[in-house]
C-alpha positions as CSV (number, residue, x, y, z in Angstrom):
1,M,-0.1,-0.1,0.1
2,P,-0.9,2.2,-1.2
3,E,-0.6,1.5,-4.5
4,A,-2.4,-1.7,-3.8
5,T,0.1,-4.5,-5.1
6,V,-0.7,-7.7,-4.6
7,V,2.5,-9.7,-3.3
8,C,0.7,-12.8,-1.8
9,S,-2.7,-14.3,-2.0
10,G,-4.2,-17.9,-1.5
11,L,-6.9,-19.6,0.3
12,V,-7.7,-22.7,3.1
13,D,-10.8,-24.3,1.5
14,R,-12.9,-27.2,2.6
15,V,-12.1,-26.4,6.1
16,G,-13.5,-29.3,8.8
17,F,-14.3,-31.1,5.8
18,D,-12.5,-33.6,3.5
19,G,-11.0,-32.4,0.8
20,S,-9.4,-29.8,2.8
21,G,-5.8,-27.8,1.9
22,I,-4.2,-24.8,1.1
23,R,-3.0,-23.0,-2.3
24,H,-1.1,-20.1,-1.5
25,K,0.2,-17.8,-4.6
26,T,3.3,-15.5,-4.2
27,Y,4.8,-13.1,-7.0
28,I,9.1,-12.3,-6.3
29,N,10.2,-10.5,-8.3
30,R,7.5,-10.3,-10.9
31,R,7.4,-14.4,-11.6
32,E,4.7,-16.0,-9.9
33,K,5.0,-19.2,-7.8
34,I,1.8,-21.4,-6.5
35,I,2.2,-24.0,-3.9
36,E,-0.8,-26.3,-3.4
37,D,-1.2,-28.6,-0.6
38,T,-3.4,-31.1,0.2
39,Q,-3.8,-32.0,4.0
40,P,-6.3,-32.3,7.0
41,I,-7.3,-28.4,8.2
42,A,-9.6,-29.3,11.1
43,N,-10.6,-26.1,12.0
44,H,-9.5,-22.2,11.4
45,A,-7.1,-22.2,13.9
46,T,-4.7,-25.0,12.0
47,G,-5.4,-23.1,8.8
48,L,-4.3,-19.9,10.3
49,K,-0.7,-21.3,11.8
50,A,-0.1,-23.4,8.3
51,V,-0.3,-19.9,6.4
52,A,1.6,-18.0,8.9
53,K,4.2,-20.8,8.0
54,L,4.0,-19.9,4.1
55,L,4.3,-16.5,4.8
56,T,7.7,-16.4,6.3
57,N,9.3,-19.7,4.8
58,P,12.9,-19.1,3.8
59,E,12.3,-19.8,0.1
60,Y,9.3,-18.6,-1.7
61,G,8.1,-16.5,1.8
62,I,6.7,-12.8,1.3
63,V,8.9,-11.9,4.3
64,Q,12.1,-13.3,6.8
65,D,10.6,-11.8,9.5
66,P,7.1,-11.6,11.4
67,K,8.3,-8.2,12.1
68,E,8.0,-6.8,8.3
69,I,4.6,-6.7,9.1
70,D,3.1,-3.2,10.0
71,V,-0.5,-4.2,10.4
72,V,-3.1,-7.4,10.1
73,G,-6.6,-6.9,9.1
74,H,-9.0,-9.0,10.3
75,R,-12.9,-9.4,8.7
76,V,-14.9,-9.6,11.7
77,V,-18.3,-10.2,10.7
78,H,-20.7,-8.8,13.6
79,G,-19.9,-5.2,15.5
80,G,-23.1,-5.4,17.0
81,E,-23.9,-1.7,17.9
82,S,-20.4,-1.8,19.5
83,F,-18.8,-1.2,16.6
84,S,-19.8,1.5,13.4
85,D,-16.5,1.6,11.9
86,T,-13.1,0.1,11.7
87,I,-11.2,-0.3,14.3
88,I,-7.7,-0.9,16.3
89,I,-7.9,-3.9,18.3
90,N,-7.5,-3.9,22.0
91,A,-8.2,-5.8,24.7
92,E,-11.3,-4.7,25.1
93,V,-12.5,-5.0,21.2
94,K,-11.4,-8.4,21.3
95,E,-14.1,-9.4,24.5
96,K,-16.6,-7.0,23.0
97,I,-16.2,-9.4,20.0
98,K,-16.6,-12.9,21.9
99,G,-19.6,-10.9,23.7
100,L,-21.1,-11.5,20.0
101,F,-20.0,-14.9,19.4
102,S,-23.9,-15.9,19.9
103,L,-24.8,-13.5,17.1
104,A,-22.7,-14.9,14.2
105,P,-21.8,-18.5,15.9
106,L,-20.3,-19.8,12.5
107,H,-17.8,-16.6,12.2
108,N,-17.3,-14.4,15.1
109,P,-15.5,-17.3,16.6
110,P,-13.1,-18.5,14.1
111,N,-12.6,-14.4,13.1
112,Y,-11.5,-14.3,17.2
113,E,-9.1,-17.2,16.3
114,G,-7.6,-15.2,13.5
115,I,-6.8,-12.4,16.0
116,V,-5.2,-14.2,18.7
117,T,-2.7,-16.5,16.4
118,A,-1.6,-12.9,14.3
119,E,-0.8,-11.5,17.6
120,Q,1.7,-14.8,18.0
121,V,2.6,-14.3,14.9
122,F,3.0,-10.9,13.7
123,P,3.4,-9.3,17.9
124,E,4.6,-6.2,16.9
125,A,1.8,-5.1,13.9
126,V,-1.1,-3.3,14.8
127,Q,-4.3,-5.6,14.4
128,V,-7.1,-3.9,13.0
129,A,-11.0,-4.9,12.7
130,V,-12.7,-4.7,9.6
131,F,-16.6,-4.8,10.7
132,D,-19.2,-6.3,8.1
133,T,-21.7,-4.9,9.5
134,S,-20.7,-1.3,9.0
135,F,-21.6,-0.8,5.3
136,H,-25.4,-1.2,7.1
137,Q,-25.7,1.1,9.6
138,T,-26.9,3.6,7.2
139,M,-30.0,1.4,7.0
140,P,-33.1,3.4,7.9
141,P,-35.2,2.4,11.8
142,I,-38.1,1.3,9.4
143,A,-35.5,-1.4,7.8
144,F,-33.3,-2.8,10.6
145,R,-36.4,-2.2,13.7
146,M,-38.2,-5.5,14.3
147,A,-42.0,-5.8,15.2
148,I,-41.0,-6.7,19.5
149,P,-41.2,-4.8,22.2
150,N,-39.5,-1.6,22.4
151,S,-37.1,-2.5,25.2
152,L,-35.6,-5.3,23.5
153,Y,-34.0,-2.8,21.1
154,V,-33.5,0.4,23.7
155,K,-31.9,-2.4,26.4
156,D,-30.5,-4.9,24.6
157,G,-29.9,-3.9,20.7
158,I,-31.9,-6.5,19.0
159,R,-32.4,-5.3,15.6
160,A,-31.4,-6.0,12.0
161,Y,-27.5,-5.4,11.4
162,G,-26.6,-6.9,8.3
163,F,-23.4,-8.9,7.1
164,H,-20.8,-9.1,4.2
165,G,-21.0,-5.1,4.0
166,T,-17.0,-5.3,2.8
167,S,-18.2,-7.0,-0.1
168,H,-20.9,-5.2,-0.9
169,K,-19.4,-2.1,-0.4
170,Y,-16.5,-3.1,-2.8
171,V,-18.7,-4.5,-5.4
172,S,-21.5,-1.7,-5.6
173,G,-18.2,1.0,-5.4
174,Q,-17.0,-0.8,-9.0
175,A,-20.4,-1.1,-10.6
176,A,-20.6,2.6,-10.1
177,H,-17.5,3.3,-11.5
178,Y,-18.2,0.5,-14.4
179,L,-21.2,2.8,-15.2
180,G,-19.7,5.8,-15.1
181,G,-20.8,7.4,-11.9
182,N,-23.6,7.4,-9.2
183,V,-26.0,4.2,-9.9
184,P,-29.6,5.7,-8.1
185,R,-31.1,2.0,-7.7
186,M,-28.9,-1.6,-7.1
187,I,-29.3,-4.8,-5.5
188,T,-26.1,-6.6,-5.0
189,I,-25.9,-10.4,-4.4
190,H,-23.4,-12.1,-2.6
191,L,-23.9,-15.6,-2.9
192,G,-20.7,-17.7,-1.2
193,N,-21.6,-20.2,1.3
194,G,-23.3,-17.4,3.1
195,C,-25.7,-15.6,1.4
196,S,-27.3,-12.2,1.1
197,M,-28.2,-9.3,-0.7
198,C,-28.6,-5.8,-0.4
199,A,-30.8,-3.3,-1.4
200,I,-28.3,0.3,-2.7
201,R,-29.6,3.5,-3.5
202,D,-27.2,6.4,-4.6
203,G,-24.4,4.2,-2.9
204,V,-25.7,4.0,0.2
205,C,-27.2,0.8,2.0
206,I,-31.2,1.3,2.7
207,D,-31.8,-2.5,3.1
208,T,-30.2,-6.2,3.4
209,S,-31.6,-9.7,4.0
210,M,-29.7,-10.3,7.0
211,G,-30.3,-9.6,10.2
212,L,-29.3,-9.9,14.2
213,G,-27.3,-12.8,13.3
214,P,-25.9,-13.5,9.8
215,M,-28.3,-17.0,9.7
216,N,-31.5,-15.2,7.9
217,G,-32.1,-14.5,4.6
218,L,-31.5,-16.3,1.4
219,I,-30.8,-20.2,1.5
220,M,-27.0,-21.1,2.6
221,G,-24.5,-23.4,2.7
222,T,-25.6,-24.5,5.7
223,R,-27.9,-22.4,6.8
224,A,-31.6,-21.9,6.5
225,G,-32.2,-18.5,5.4
226,D,-35.9,-17.0,6.0
227,I,-37.8,-19.6,8.4
228,D,-41.1,-19.3,10.2
229,Q,-40.8,-19.0,13.8
230,S,-43.4,-21.8,14.2
231,V,-41.1,-24.4,13.4
232,I,-38.6,-23.6,16.0
233,F,-41.4,-23.7,19.1
234,Y,-42.7,-27.3,16.9
235,L,-39.1,-28.7,17.3
236,M,-38.6,-27.8,20.4
237,N,-42.2,-28.7,22.2
238,Q,-43.3,-31.4,20.1
239,L,-39.9,-33.1,19.1
240,G,-38.1,-32.3,22.3
241,Y,-34.9,-30.2,20.6
242,S,-33.1,-28.4,22.9
243,I,-32.2,-24.9,22.3
244,A,-28.9,-25.6,21.3
245,E,-29.9,-28.5,18.6
246,V,-31.8,-26.3,17.2
247,N,-29.7,-23.4,17.3
248,T,-26.8,-26.0,15.2
249,M,-29.7,-27.7,13.4
250,L,-30.3,-24.1,11.8
251,N,-26.5,-22.8,11.3
252,H,-24.6,-25.6,10.4
253,K,-27.4,-29.0,9.2
254,S,-30.0,-26.8,6.9
255,G,-29.5,-24.8,3.7
256,M,-28.4,-26.8,0.7
257,L,-26.4,-29.1,2.9
258,G,-30.3,-30.1,4.7
259,L,-31.6,-30.2,1.2
260,T,-29.3,-32.7,-0.7
261,G,-26.0,-33.3,1.3
262,F,-23.9,-31.4,0.7
263,S,-22.5,-27.4,1.5
264,D,-20.5,-26.9,-1.9
265,M,-22.4,-25.8,-4.8
266,R,-19.9,-27.0,-6.6
267,D,-21.0,-30.4,-5.7
268,V,-24.9,-29.7,-5.7
269,N,-24.1,-28.3,-9.0
270,T,-22.9,-31.7,-10.0
271,Q,-25.3,-33.8,-8.6
272,Y,-28.0,-31.2,-10.6
273,K,-26.3,-31.8,-14.0
274,K,-26.4,-35.9,-13.5
275,G,-30.4,-35.1,-12.7
276,D,-30.4,-35.3,-9.0
277,E,-33.6,-35.0,-7.8
278,K,-33.0,-33.4,-4.6
279,S,-30.2,-30.6,-6.2
280,I,-32.6,-29.6,-8.7
281,L,-35.4,-28.9,-6.0
282,A,-32.5,-27.5,-3.8
283,Y,-31.3,-25.3,-6.8
284,S,-34.9,-24.2,-7.8
285,M,-35.6,-23.0,-3.7
286,Y,-32.3,-21.2,-3.8
287,A,-32.7,-19.0,-6.8
288,Y,-36.3,-19.0,-6.2
289,R,-35.4,-17.1,-2.9
290,I,-33.1,-14.6,-4.7
291,R,-35.8,-13.7,-7.0
292,K,-38.5,-12.8,-4.1
293,F,-36.0,-10.7,-2.7
294,I,-35.0,-8.9,-6.2
295,G,-38.9,-8.2,-6.0
296,A,-38.9,-6.9,-2.5
297,Y,-36.2,-4.4,-3.6
298,A,-37.3,-3.4,-6.6
299,A,-40.5,-2.5,-4.5
300,V,-38.3,-0.1,-1.9
301,L,-36.4,0.9,-4.6
302,N,-38.8,2.3,-6.9
303,G,-37.4,0.6,-9.3
304,L,-33.9,-0.7,-10.5
305,D,-31.3,0.3,-12.5
306,A,-28.5,-2.6,-11.8
307,I,-27.6,-6.1,-10.0
308,V,-24.1,-7.3,-9.1
309,F,-23.4,-11.2,-8.8
310,T,-20.8,-11.2,-6.5
311,A,-18.6,-14.1,-4.3
312,G,-17.8,-17.5,-4.6
313,V,-21.5,-18.9,-6.6
314,G,-22.1,-15.6,-7.7
315,E,-19.2,-15.0,-9.6
316,N,-18.8,-18.8,-11.0
317,D,-22.1,-20.3,-11.3
318,P,-24.3,-19.3,-14.5
319,L,-26.7,-21.9,-13.3
320,T,-27.3,-20.2,-10.6
321,R,-27.4,-16.7,-12.4
322,S,-29.5,-17.9,-15.1
323,L,-32.7,-19.5,-12.5
324,A,-32.5,-16.3,-10.3
325,T,-33.3,-14.2,-13.3
326,T,-35.5,-15.8,-15.2
327,C,-39.4,-14.9,-15.6
328,M,-38.0,-10.9,-14.4
329,E,-39.1,-9.3,-17.4
330,Y,-41.0,-7.2,-15.7
331,L,-39.0,-5.7,-13.9
332,G,-36.3,-5.1,-16.9
333,I,-34.6,-8.0,-16.0
334,R,-33.7,-9.7,-19.3
335,L,-30.4,-11.8,-19.4
336,D,-28.5,-12.7,-22.4
337,E,-27.4,-16.5,-21.6
338,E,-24.8,-16.4,-24.1
339,K,-23.2,-13.8,-22.2
340,N,-23.6,-15.7,-18.7
341,Y,-22.7,-18.6,-19.7
342,A,-19.4,-17.3,-21.5
343,G,-17.9,-16.3,-18.4
344,G,-14.6,-13.9,-18.9
345,H,-12.0,-12.1,-16.2
346,G,-13.0,-8.6,-14.7
347,I,-16.3,-7.5,-14.3
348,L,-18.6,-8.8,-17.1
349,E,-22.0,-7.3,-18.3
350,I,-24.4,-10.3,-19.0
351,N,-27.6,-8.3,-19.9
352,K,-29.1,-8.2,-23.4
353,A,-27.8,-5.3,-25.1
354,E,-31.6,-3.3,-25.0
355,A,-32.3,-4.0,-21.5
356,P,-32.6,-1.3,-18.9
357,V,-31.5,-3.1,-16.1
358,K,-27.6,-4.3,-16.3
359,I,-27.0,-7.3,-14.7
360,L,-23.0,-7.8,-13.8
361,V,-20.7,-10.0,-12.3
362,I,-18.2,-8.6,-10.6
363,P,-15.3,-10.1,-8.6
364,T,-15.9,-9.1,-4.9
365,N,-12.5,-8.4,-3.3
366,E,-12.7,-8.1,0.2
367,E,-9.1,-8.2,1.1
368,L,-8.6,-4.6,-0.8
369,E,-11.3,-3.6,0.9
370,I,-10.1,-4.3,4.3
371,A,-6.4,-3.2,3.4
372,R,-7.7,0.3,1.8
373,Q,-9.4,0.7,5.6
374,C,-6.6,-0.4,7.3
375,Y,-4.2,2.1,5.3
376,A,-6.4,4.9,5.6
377,L,-7.3,4.3,9.4
378,L,-3.2,4.8,9.9
379,T,-2.7,7.4,7.7
380,M,-5.5,10.0,9.0
């Protein structure tokens, strides 16, 4: 920074599942070197420690001494009402992040592990937290309040917070730049193992599909998304589930995993192409939920100028994009299937030329957005 030159990138994939491993890419003297290692990655702490070894490897590491690292930026999913902006991490911040574990049980614990591990590996670096909830702090009360007793909001902070804000902020900015300026009415669709959508007016978030925690809204890899509250009471009162069992089921055993037996959309896609009925139904349900939110957000925005697909599934799965935009001509959404399946690099425009609504595929870059925010915090 500030040139935003990538010297190293990588991915720890399928954490906690069979086939886990690490892909590590470095750029030394403008020469690319890729290291791939398939190994059991039982949890996030194990993965982070393996990454740390790669960063300081004497042959292809990017630093000889961990002291060379000035700052480590951490994506932290839930900031609650305690954090509305990027912040330097101290003991008090860590305790507050731990206090929010129950609101983001899939993410805040490994985010915290990442902070603790980074403090050990890079003890002299400034640790910075970038919260996924920050971008959604512009939502009006009509969007973030819930129709429950007022005291639960005033005293306990129970409201919709929204997540994936770092991604939504980045791709909406990229879309505006690509389209030549401000885009008054935009919907961004982040589809990965976790999924969310955001209604953006003039570059500002006014509504989003996730709420108090990152469980509701769209169907996800292991999360159910929106569900009738009565199901929870039925599971507990009639079927004997405990609160912990219901929480585990809705967070870890539902979504695409519950419907098909697979949490990874690549696996579900393979089964879909083989004609597996469960996978065909799951894909249809997944896309149907997206279409419902597109319709709702088009109403909130009083029209629509652009839709953006991003993240692992949004960027790489043309089948999802096709199913999620079908039968929506009344909104001006007209997908060009040839462009959709052609693929390519960078920002892709996959709508028909005459369509009034732009449909874009934009690779998210949360790492760059985090780096920008860290750099801005330390140089302001």
